[in-house]
C-alpha positions as CSV (number, residue, x, y, z in Angstrom):
1,X,-9.0,7.8,-4.5
2,X,-8.4,11.4,-2.8
3,X,-4.3,11.7,-0.8
4,X,-3.0,14.3,1.2
5,X,0.6,15.1,0.0
6,X,1.7,16.9,3.3
7,X,4.6,18.8,3.2
8,X,7.2,18.5,5.7
9,X,10.1,21.7,5.5
10,X,13.8,22.4,7.4
11,X,13.5,25.7,9.1
12,X,16.3,26.5,5.8
13,X,13.4,26.1,4.1
14,X,10.6,28.1,6.5
15,X,14.2,30.8,5.5
16,X,13.5,30.8,1.7
17,X,10.4,32.0,1.7
18,X,11.1,35.5,3.3
19,X,14.4,35.8,1.9
20,X,14.6,38.1,-1.4
21,X,17.2,36.3,-2.8
22,X,15.9,33.0,-2.6
23,X,11.8,33.3,-2.3
24,X,11.5,33.6,-6.4
25,X,13.5,30.3,-6.9
26,X,11.6,28.7,-3.5
27,X,8.3,29.9,-5.1
28,X,9.1,29.4,-8.9
29,X,9.5,25.0,-7.6
30,X,6.3,25.4,-6.1
31,X,4.4,27.2,-8.8
32,X,6.0,24.2,-11.3
33,X,4.7,21.7,-9.3
34,X,1.2,23.1,-8.5
35,X,0.9,23.2,-12.4
36,X,2.0,20.3,-13.5
37,X,-0.6,18.4,-10.7
38,X,-3.5,20.9,-12.1
39,X,-2.3,19.9,-16.2
40,X,-2.3,16.3,-14.9
41,X,-6.1,16.2,-13.3
42,X,-5.2,15.5,-10.0
43,X,-5.0,18.6,-8.4
44,X,-7.7,18.9,-5.7
45,X,-6.3,21.1,-3.2
46,X,-3.5,22.4,-0.9
47,X,-2.4,25.5,0.0
48,X,0.7,26.4,1.8
49,X,1.1,27.6,5.9
50,X,2.8,30.3,7.8
51,X,6.2,29.5,9.0
52,X,6.0,27.0,12.3
53,X,6.3,30.1,15.0
54,X,2.9,31.1,13.7
55,X,1.3,28.3,14.7
56,X,-0.9,27.5,18.1
57,X,-1.6,24.0,19.5
58,X,-4.1,23.0,22.1
59,X,-4.4,20.0,23.9
60,X,-6.6,19.5,26.3
61,X,-6.3,17.0,29.5
62,X,-8.3,15.7,32.3
63,X,-11.0,18.2,31.6
64,X,-7.8,21.4,31.1
65,X,-7.6,22.9,27.7
66,X,-3.7,24.4,26.9
67,X,-2.9,26.4,24.2
68,X,0.9,26.9,23.3
69,X,2.1,28.9,20.7
70,X,3.9,27.6,17.8
71,X,4.1,24.2,16.9
72,X,3.8,21.3,19.6
73,X,6.4,19.0,18.5
74,X,10.4,19.5,18.4
75,X,11.5,18.2,14.7
76,X,14.2,19.1,12.5
77,X,10.9,19.4,10.2
78,X,7.9,20.9,10.3
79,X,4.7,21.3,8.1
80,X,4.9,23.7,5.5
81,X,1.9,22.9,3.7
82,X,-0.2,20.3,1.6
83,X,-1.9,19.3,-1.7
84,X,-4.3,17.3,-2.3
85,X,-4.7,14.6,-4.9
86,X,-7.6,12.4,-7.0
87,X,-5.5,9.5,-8.1
88,X,-6.1,5.8,-8.7
89,X,-4.0,5.0,-6.3
90,X,-1.3,5.0,-3.4
91,X,1.6,4.3,-6.4
92,X,0.8,7.2,-8.4
93,X,0.5,9.7,-5.0
94,X,3.7,9.0,-4.6
95,X,4.7,9.5,-8.1
96,X,3.6,12.4,-7.4
97,X,5.0,13.3,-4.1
98,X,8.5,12.5,-5.2
99,X,8.2,15.1,-7.4
100,X,7.6,18.2,-4.6
101,X,10.3,20.1,-3.9
102,X,10.5,19.5,-0.3
103,X,11.3,15.8,-0.9
104,X,15.0,16.9,-1.8
105,X,15.3,19.2,1.0
106,X,13.1,17.9,4.0
107,X,10.4,15.4,3.2
108,X,6.9,14.2,1.8
109,X,4.5,12.8,3.6
110,X,1.3,10.8,1.8
111,X,-1.8,9.9,3.0
112,X,-5.1,8.2,2.5
113,X,-7.8,10.7,2.5
114,X,-10.5,9.7,4.8
115,X,-14.3,9.5,3.3
116,X,-16.6,11.1,5.1
117,X,-19.4,8.9,7.2
118,X,-23.0,8.4,5.7
119,X,-24.7,11.4,6.3
120,X,-27.4,9.3,8.0
121,X,-24.3,8.6,10.4
122,X,-23.8,11.9,11.3
123,X,-25.2,13.4,14.9
124,X,-26.5,16.4,14.6
């Protein structure tokens, strides 16, 4: 089964990325986590994301498009990146998610990835 491990980080976590004194340890923790996933054969993709202030959100309501700079939601944690895992079950995905560096400072969400619909159901 494929699972997305969504990484939530605080503003302080995002600040660690741009501070020359803290970016090394910050990145080392994620590199070690990524390496452990790869060595276990469960890594199936993923990426870090630029800070929330660089986001652009779009909504369409009553046929009208609204574009907003920055993240749409206001919260203490924002999405910082994601990992895609290919593991046998949710329990295994949760074990790996608990090892993610942000589990101890922000949060980690685990969701099963939807399988694509059969090709005969895809509209052309």
